[in-house]
C-alpha positions as CSV (number, residue, x, y, z in Angstrom):
1,M,-0.1,-0.1,-0.1
2,P,1.2,3.6,-0.8
3,N,2.1,5.7,2.1
4,L,-0.6,8.1,3.4
5,E,0.0,11.8,3.6
6,V,-1.3,13.6,6.8
7,K,-2.4,17.0,5.8
8,I,-4.0,20.0,7.8
9,P,-7.7,19.6,7.1
10,P,-9.8,22.6,5.7
11,M,-11.3,24.4,8.8
12,G,-13.6,27.1,6.9
13,E,-13.5,29.5,4.1
14,S,-11.8,32.2,6.4
15,I,-9.1,30.0,7.9
16,T,-5.9,29.6,5.7
17,S,-3.4,28.5,8.4
18,G,-2.9,27.9,12.1
19,I,-0.5,26.5,14.7
20,L,0.3,23.0,15.3
21,A,-0.2,23.2,18.9
22,K,0.5,19.7,20.2
23,W,1.7,16.2,18.7
24,H,-0.2,13.3,20.5
25,V,2.3,11.0,18.9
26,K,6.2,10.8,18.5
27,D,8.2,10.4,15.4
28,G,8.4,6.7,14.4
29,D,5.4,5.5,16.4
30,V,2.9,2.7,15.2
31,V,-0.5,4.5,15.1
32,K,-3.7,3.0,15.0
33,K,-6.7,4.2,12.7
34,D,-8.8,6.9,14.2
35,Q,-6.1,7.6,16.8
36,P,-5.6,11.3,17.6
37,L,-2.6,12.7,16.1
38,F,-2.3,16.5,16.6
39,E,-3.9,19.5,17.8
40,L,-4.3,22.6,15.5
41,E,-5.1,26.2,16.8
42,T,-6.5,28.8,14.7
43,D,-7.8,32.2,15.2
44,K,-11.3,30.8,15.8
45,I,-11.1,27.2,17.2
46,T,-8.9,24.6,18.1
47,S,-9.3,21.1,16.6
48,E,-8.0,17.7,16.8
49,S,-7.0,15.5,13.9
50,A,-7.0,11.6,13.9
51,A,-5.2,9.0,11.8
52,E,-7.0,8.0,8.8
53,A,-5.1,4.6,8.6
54,A,-3.0,2.4,10.7
55,G,0.9,2.3,10.3
56,K,4.4,3.9,11.2
57,I,4.2,7.7,11.2
58,T,7.0,10.0,10.2
59,L,6.5,13.6,11.5
60,K,7.3,16.4,8.9
61,A,6.4,19.4,11.2
62,A,7.3,20.3,14.7
63,A,5.0,21.3,17.6
64,G,4.7,25.1,17.4
65,D,4.9,25.4,13.6
66,E,2.7,27.6,11.6
67,V,1.2,25.6,9.0
68,K,-1.0,26.0,6.0
69,I,-4.4,24.3,5.1
70,G,-3.6,21.4,3.2
71,Q,0.0,21.1,4.1
72,V,1.6,17.7,4.7
73,V,2.6,17.5,8.2
74,A,3.5,13.6,8.5
75,I,3.5,10.6,6.6
76,I,1.9,7.1,7.4
77,D,3.6,3.8,6.2
78,P,0.8,1.5,6.4
79,E,3.3,-1.6,5.7
80,V,4.7,-1.5,9.3
81,R,1.4,-1.3,11.0
82,D,1.5,-4.6,12.5
83,Q,5.4,-4.5,13.5
84,K,4.5,-4.1,17.3
85,P,7.9,-5.4,18.8
86,E,9.8,-2.7,16.7
87,A,7.4,0.0,17.9
88,S,7.8,-1.1,21.4
89,S,11.5,-1.4,21.4
90,T,12.1,2.3,20.0
91,P,10.8,3.9,23.3
92,T,12.7,1.4,25.3
93,A,16.0,2.4,23.8
94,E,15.6,6.0,23.9
95,A,14.2,5.8,27.7
96,P,17.8,5.9,29.2
97,A,19.1,8.8,27.0
98,K,16.0,10.8,28.1
99,S,16.0,10.2,31.7
100,A,20.0,10.7,32.0
101,P,19.6,14.7,32.1
102,A,17.3,14.1,35.3
103,K,20.7,13.7,37.2
104,A,22.3,16.6,35.7
105,P,20.9,19.2,38.2
106,A,22.4,17.5,41.1
107,P,25.8,19.5,40.9
108,V,24.1,22.9,40.4
109,A,22.1,22.0,43.8
110,E,25.4,21.2,45.7
111,E,26.8,24.6,44.3
112,A,24.0,26.5,45.9
113,K,24.6,25.0,49.4
114,P,26.4,27.4,51.3
115,K,28.7,24.8,52.8
116,V,32.2,25.6,51.5
117,P,32.3,29.4,50.6
118,T,35.4,30.1,48.3
119,A,36.6,33.5,46.9
120,E,35.1,33.2,43.6
121,P,31.5,32.8,44.5
122,A,32.1,35.6,46.9
123,T,33.5,38.0,44.2
124,K,30.6,37.3,41.9
125,A,28.0,37.8,44.8
126,S,29.7,41.2,45.5
127,A,30.0,42.4,41.9
128,A,26.8,44.3,42.0
129,P,28.3,47.0,44.3
130,A,31.2,49.3,43.5
131,A,34.8,48.1,43.4
132,K,35.8,49.3,46.7
133,P,33.6,47.0,48.6
134,Q,34.7,44.2,46.4
135,I,38.5,44.7,47.5
136,S,37.7,45.2,51.2
137,E,35.6,42.0,51.3
138,S,38.5,40.0,49.4
139,K,40.9,41.4,52.2
140,S,38.7,40.3,54.9
141,Q,38.3,36.7,53.4
142,T,42.2,36.2,53.7
143,K,42.1,36.7,57.3
144,S,39.0,34.6,58.4
145,P,36.5,32.9,56.0
146,A,33.3,34.8,56.4
147,P,29.9,32.6,56.2
148,V,28.1,33.0,53.0
149,P,25.0,35.3,53.4
150,A,21.6,33.5,53.3
151,S,20.6,35.6,50.3
152,A,23.3,34.4,48.1
153,P,21.3,31.6,46.6
154,K,18.6,34.1,45.3
155,V,21.1,36.1,43.4
156,S,22.5,33.1,41.5
157,I,18.8,32.2,40.3
158,P,19.0,32.5,36.5
159,A,16.7,35.2,35.1
160,G,14.8,32.5,32.9
161,E,13.3,31.0,35.9
162,R,11.7,34.2,37.1
163,Q,9.7,34.8,34.0
164,T,8.1,32.6,31.0
165,R,7.7,34.1,27.5
166,R,5.6,32.6,24.8
167,K,3.9,34.1,21.8
168,L,-0.1,34.2,22.0
169,S,-1.8,31.4,20.2
170,P,-4.1,32.6,17.4
171,L,-7.0,31.8,19.3
172,R,-6.1,34.1,22.3
173,Q,-5.2,36.8,19.8
174,R,-8.3,36.4,18.2
175,I,-10.3,36.6,21.6
176,A,-8.1,39.7,22.5
177,E,-9.0,41.4,19.2
178,R,-12.7,40.7,19.5
179,L,-13.0,42.0,23.1
180,V,-11.4,45.3,22.3
181,A,-13.3,45.6,19.2
182,A,-16.5,45.0,21.1
183,Q,-15.8,47.8,23.7
184,H,-14.6,50.4,21.0
185,E,-17.3,49.8,18.5
186,A,-20.5,49.2,20.6
187,A,-21.9,51.9,22.9
188,M,-21.9,49.2,25.8
189,L,-23.9,49.7,29.1
190,T,-24.6,47.4,32.0
191,T,-27.8,47.1,34.1
192,F,-28.1,44.8,37.0
193,N,-30.7,43.0,39.2
194,E,-30.6,40.2,41.7
195,V,-32.6,36.9,41.6
196,D,-33.9,34.7,44.2
197,M,-33.1,31.3,43.5
198,S,-35.3,29.5,46.2
199,A,-37.8,28.4,43.6
200,I,-35.4,26.7,40.9
201,M,-33.3,25.2,43.8
202,A,-36.3,23.7,45.4
203,I,-37.3,22.1,41.9
204,R,-33.8,20.9,41.4
205,A,-34.0,19.1,44.8
206,K,-37.4,17.7,44.4
207,Y,-36.9,16.4,40.8
208,Q,-33.3,15.7,40.4
209,D,-33.3,12.0,41.1
210,D,-36.2,11.5,38.5
211,F,-34.6,13.8,36.1
212,V,-31.1,11.9,36.3
213,K,-32.8,8.4,36.0
214,K,-34.7,9.7,32.8
215,N,-32.3,11.6,31.1
216,G,-28.8,10.3,32.5
217,L,-27.6,13.7,33.5
218,K,-28.4,16.4,36.1
219,L,-30.6,19.1,35.9
220,G,-28.5,22.3,36.0
221,F,-29.3,26.0,36.4
222,M,-28.2,26.9,32.9
223,S,-31.4,25.3,31.3
224,F,-33.6,27.6,33.3
225,F,-31.6,30.6,32.4
226,V,-31.7,29.6,28.8
227,K,-35.6,29.2,28.9
228,A,-35.8,32.6,30.7
229,V,-33.6,34.2,28.2
230,V,-35.8,32.9,25.3
231,S,-38.9,34.1,26.9
232,A,-37.5,37.6,27.5
233,L,-36.3,37.8,23.9
234,K,-39.8,37.3,22.9
235,E,-41.2,39.7,25.3
236,V,-38.3,42.4,24.0
237,P,-37.5,41.6,20.4
238,A,-35.0,44.7,20.6
239,V,-32.7,42.6,22.3
240,N,-32.7,39.7,19.6
241,A,-31.4,42.4,16.8
242,Q,-28.0,43.4,15.6
243,L,-26.3,45.9,13.3
244,D,-25.0,45.2,10.0
245,G,-23.5,48.4,8.9
246,D,-26.2,50.8,8.9
247,T,-28.9,48.0,8.6
248,L,-30.8,46.7,11.7
249,V,-31.4,43.0,11.5
250,E,-34.1,41.6,13.6
251,N,-34.0,37.9,14.4
252,H,-36.9,35.6,14.8
253,F,-35.1,32.7,15.9
254,Y,-33.4,31.7,19.4
255,D,-29.9,30.1,19.0
256,I,-28.4,30.9,22.3
257,G,-24.6,30.9,22.9
258,V,-23.2,29.6,26.2
259,A,-19.9,30.6,27.1
260,V,-17.4,27.5,28.0
261,S,-14.1,28.0,29.6
262,T,-11.4,25.9,28.2
263,E,-7.5,25.7,28.5
264,R,-7.1,27.7,25.4
265,G,-9.5,30.2,26.1
266,L,-13.2,31.1,26.3
267,M,-15.3,29.7,23.6
268,V,-19.0,30.3,22.9
269,P,-20.8,27.2,21.4
270,V,-24.4,27.8,20.2
271,I,-27.5,25.8,21.3
272,R,-29.8,25.9,18.4
273,D,-33.7,26.6,18.4
274,C,-33.9,26.7,22.1
275,A,-37.4,27.9,21.9
276,S,-38.5,24.3,21.0
277,L,-36.1,22.4,23.2
278,G,-37.3,21.0,26.6
279,M,-34.8,21.4,29.8
280,A,-33.6,17.8,29.2
281,A,-32.5,18.5,25.6
282,I,-30.9,21.7,26.7
283,E,-28.9,20.3,29.2
284,K,-27.9,17.5,26.8
285,A,-26.8,20.0,24.1
286,I,-24.7,22.0,26.7
287,A,-22.8,18.9,28.0
288,E,-22.2,17.9,24.5
289,V,-20.8,21.3,22.9
290,A,-18.8,21.8,26.3
291,A,-17.1,18.6,25.9
292,K,-16.2,19.1,22.4
293,A,-14.8,22.7,23.3
294,R,-12.6,21.4,26.0
295,D,-11.4,18.2,24.2
296,G,-10.6,20.6,21.1
297,K,-13.0,18.8,18.9
298,I,-15.3,21.6,18.3
299,A,-16.2,22.6,14.9
300,L,-16.4,26.3,13.3
301,T,-20.3,25.8,12.6
302,D,-20.7,25.1,16.5
303,L,-19.6,28.7,17.3
304,E,-21.5,30.4,14.7
305,G,-25.0,32.1,14.5
306,G,-25.8,32.8,18.1
307,V,-28.2,35.6,18.8
308,F,-27.7,36.0,22.4
309,T,-24.9,34.8,25.0
310,I,-25.1,33.6,28.5
311,T,-21.8,33.5,30.5
312,N,-21.5,32.1,34.1
313,G,-18.8,33.7,36.1
314,G,-20.4,32.2,39.2
315,I,-18.8,28.9,38.8
316,F,-15.5,30.5,39.5
317,G,-16.9,32.5,42.6
318,S,-17.5,35.7,40.7
319,L,-20.0,37.9,42.9
320,L,-20.6,40.6,40.3
321,S,-19.2,41.5,36.9
322,T,-19.9,43.4,33.7
323,P,-19.7,40.8,30.7
324,I,-18.5,41.9,27.4
325,I,-20.8,41.7,24.2
326,N,-20.2,38.7,21.8
327,P,-20.2,40.9,18.4
328,P,-22.3,40.9,16.2
329,Q,-24.8,40.4,19.1
330,S,-26.3,43.1,20.9
331,A,-26.5,41.9,24.6
332,I,-25.0,39.3,26.9
333,L,-26.4,38.0,30.3
334,G,-24.0,37.3,33.0
335,M,-24.6,34.8,36.0
336,H,-22.8,35.0,39.1
337,T,-22.4,32.9,42.4
338,I,-25.1,32.1,44.4
339,Q,-25.0,33.5,48.1
340,E,-27.3,33.6,51.0
341,R,-28.2,37.0,51.8
342,P,-30.7,38.9,54.2
343,V,-33.5,40.1,51.8
344,A,-36.9,42.1,52.8
345,I,-39.8,40.1,51.8
346,N,-43.4,41.3,53.0
347,G,-41.9,43.3,55.7
348,Q,-39.9,40.8,56.9
349,V,-36.1,40.1,56.9
350,V,-35.3,36.6,55.6
351,I,-32.1,34.7,54.3
352,R,-32.4,33.6,50.6
353,P,-30.1,32.2,48.0
354,M,-29.5,35.2,45.9
355,M,-27.7,35.8,42.5
356,Y,-26.8,39.1,40.9
357,V,-27.6,39.1,37.0
358,A,-25.8,41.6,34.6
359,L,-27.2,42.6,31.2
360,S,-24.6,44.2,29.1
361,Y,-26.0,45.8,25.9
362,D,-25.4,47.8,22.8
363,H,-27.3,51.0,23.6
364,R,-27.2,52.0,19.6
365,I,-29.6,49.1,19.3
366,V,-31.1,48.6,22.9
367,D,-32.7,51.5,25.0
368,G,-32.5,51.5,28.8
369,R,-36.1,50.7,29.2
370,E,-36.0,47.8,26.9
371,A,-32.6,46.4,28.6
372,V,-34.3,46.8,32.3
373,T,-37.6,45.3,31.0
374,F,-35.8,42.3,29.6
375,L,-33.6,41.8,32.8
376,V,-36.9,42.1,35.0
377,K,-38.7,39.5,32.7
378,V,-35.6,36.9,33.1
379,K,-35.7,37.7,37.0
380,Q,-39.6,37.1,37.0
381,S,-39.2,33.6,35.0
382,L,-36.4,32.6,37.3
383,E,-38.0,33.3,40.5
384,D,-41.4,31.9,39.2
385,P,-40.5,29.0,37.0
386,A,-44.3,28.2,36.3
387,R,-44.3,31.3,33.8
388,L,-41.7,29.3,31.6
389,L,-44.6,26.4,31.5
390,L,-47.3,28.9,30.9
391,S,-45.6,31.3,28.6
392,V,-46.5,34.3,30.7
């Protein structure tokens, strides 16, 4: 069989290159069909590529290289796919060579110990002051050896250990560009409110076991927020609009983006047609796209076309924040941590699980009255979830 070329796959019309972020295999390894080979970072997504056939792989590009779409980055020889002894012997032979450097730092550690001070280390340690102190210190050492100061080892730390410098990944660069552009181009304003989460927490506590048995996953908070946002978008359609140049585009569908934090940066996969999905379907869709994002298997189509975004800083403990709009959308809802606080209800001070919510919006499209109405509608739906069932 002829050798198989491993090429950088097409990622979308607007993507022409990327960074070969990581190899999951080594040069000379025998790989299996569908085994993950490498991760590719672009300015929009990070994706994983798998082997199309089994065989011995020869790498043609290194991790960190910028590669073009269609570029050959490896060759797979299918003729040696069954030679397992040869494949296993290669790492064994290399193991001693790779493990040898582990013992090299030992002499350095001994030099750092202040056991035997000599004239040479003392001279280096005192090189920072002027020449006079250096000479007088040298004379004092000839009379009686002085103990090395405790701070001496700190001076000898190489500069490279105090900082790490690396180039931003294309994805992180793109995120930075979009966030700065959003703040510069939109007339962004944020309005706040707070939500009593008692009703939702009671529903989850009462029906969680039955929900898990039927659907195979837990009932989270996000599905309630998605349904509440859809209801509010229907009530205040101005928030479901966006600008295209000097044209106002009104959306009549409800594809909601849910921000997901990954090691490579923040991604916003889109849950399609949320108006027609039930709670279980929304939870499953969120779990699926979140897993794809974190595993680097998300596609560009998973990130496109959202009309509104929900981001949850509360999972990291954030009490209050002002989220940044995800262009070209006109608004974004920020969830925060749930905290028990005293609140006044019917003239009585009671302790309730409260969450601050924030709506950042583009004031060019959405007026303050519409923004506040939208957020109040979200609050009402969350505090009285029966509204979501009755569409009121």
